[in-house]
C-alpha positions as CSV (number, residue, x, y, z in Angstrom):
1,M,28.0,29.8,-6.2
2,E,27.3,26.9,-8.2
3,S,26.8,27.1,-11.9
4,K,24.4,25.2,-13.8
5,K,25.8,23.9,-16.8
6,E,23.5,26.3,-18.8
7,D,25.1,28.8,-17.8
8,L,28.3,28.1,-18.9
9,V,30.4,29.4,-22.2
10,E,33.1,28.1,-23.6
11,V,36.3,30.1,-24.0
12,F,39.8,29.5,-25.1
13,I,42.9,30.4,-23.8
14,P,45.6,31.2,-26.3
15,K,49.0,29.6,-25.1
16,G,51.4,32.5,-24.3
17,Y,55.1,32.5,-24.5
18,I,57.6,29.7,-23.5
19,N,58.7,31.9,-20.4
20,E,54.5,32.6,-19.2
21,E,52.6,30.6,-16.7
22,P,51.0,27.5,-18.5
23,N,47.8,28.3,-16.9
24,L,45.6,31.7,-16.8
25,L,44.3,32.9,-13.2
26,V,40.6,34.5,-13.2
27,S,39.6,36.1,-10.2
28,V,36.3,37.9,-10.0
29,N,35.1,39.1,-6.6
30,G,37.1,36.6,-4.5
31,V,36.5,33.3,-6.5
32,N,39.3,32.3,-8.7
33,Y,39.7,30.2,-11.9
34,L,42.9,28.4,-13.1
35,L,42.2,27.8,-17.0
36,P,45.0,26.2,-18.8
37,R,46.8,27.7,-21.8
38,G,45.8,26.2,-25.1
39,K,43.0,24.2,-24.0
40,R,38.8,24.9,-23.8
41,S,37.5,25.5,-20.7
42,Q,33.8,26.0,-19.5
43,V,33.6,29.2,-17.0
44,P,30.4,31.1,-16.1
45,A,29.3,34.1,-18.3
46,H,30.4,36.9,-16.3
47,I,34.6,35.4,-16.5
48,A,34.2,35.2,-19.9
49,A,33.3,39.1,-20.5
50,E,36.2,39.6,-18.0
51,I,38.8,36.9,-20.4
52,R,37.3,39.0,-22.8
53,R,37.7,42.5,-21.9
54,A,41.0,41.8,-20.5
55,Q,42.0,40.3,-24.0
56,E,40.9,43.8,-25.6
57,A,42.2,45.8,-23.4
58,Q,45.9,44.1,-24.1
59,A,44.9,44.5,-27.5
60,A,44.5,48.1,-27.3
61,L,47.6,48.6,-25.1
62,D,49.3,46.7,-28.0
63,E,48.2,49.0,-30.7
64,K,49.2,51.8,-28.4
65,V,53.1,50.5,-28.0
66,A,53.5,49.8,-31.5
67,E,52.1,53.4,-32.5
68,L,54.4,55.1,-30.3
69,L,57.1,53.5,-31.3
70,S,56.8,54.1,-34.7
71,Q,57.0,57.5,-34.2
72,Q,60.5,57.4,-32.7
């Protein structure tokens, strides 16, 4: 399915740790996107929403882990 230019939104994938892959693989409904870390990319809006959802979930996990570690 081809996306129109106006349907695309810009996302930024931050660079990861030195041992992480240089690209982020995002797969939704069998369609894969390989996005370079540390650069801006144009993706369909639903892919940007999935990236944002995954980042929010990771942030919530990080907060919970920090909370649990501080209780020890």
